[in-house]
C-alpha positions, 0 to 999 in steps of 0.5 A: 162708339156712340153706345153711351147714347143708347139709354138702357133700363136698370135691372128690375127690382125683382124677377117678377115677370110683370117687370117685362111689361114695364119695360115694354112700355118704357121701351116703346117710348125710347126711355124717354120722359114723355112716357112716364104717365103710360109707364105709371099706368102699366106698373099700376095695371100690373101690380095694383098700386104704385109703391116706392120701389116702383116709382124709384125704378121707374124714375131711374129708368127713365132718368128722371128725378124721383120727385118728379115721378112721385109728383105725377103719381100723387097728381092724377087721381087714377094713380094710388100708392097703397094696395087696394082692396078686393072691392071698391066703395065710393061715397058721394059727398057732392052737394045733393048727396051731402044734404040727402044723408052722405056724410051720415053714411060715410061716418057710419062706414068709418065708425063700423069698419075703421077706414077713412076715405082713401083707405083700405081695410086691414083685411084688404076686403074694400077700399073706401073713397069719396067723390065730389059728384058722381053726377047722380044727384037725383038718386042722392044719396048715392055711392058706387059699389064695385062700379055699380051706382046705388042711389037713394042709399040708406045707412043700413044698406051700405053697412050690410053690403060692406059686411058681406063683402068682409064675410065673403070674397065674392061680394055677393 
């Protein structure tokens, strides 16, 4: 008699087994709005990013407006709406790094690889990001290559590392 009060998820967008992980995250929160961020984390962990199809599915399953789900996904820096590259390069643009040559490094990468901060190369070799501060001001200019902080970075060193990533899937 009260079956209509039990929230049921819609059918997943595809038969991809990763949707089971997403549904489990939503189920843990009773398909309530309070589970939105955990659900988005699960989608991103499973698929690598949040595409429109995933955002629509989560909005429908949690009975939320798409605008709210999109707003949360774009508000938090952790979430990304585009596929990421196999590698990640984060260039610091904080004050110390800016003064010591960060913009020149960023510009060289943009020019050579045709990618802007927040984008991924066409071959998906790497995603380029910029950060306001890495907390490594004594190492300025600094960057993070796949989680490794590299300080006193020179333009040529950054370019060489990224060339290797594009030529070698292992990045070594």
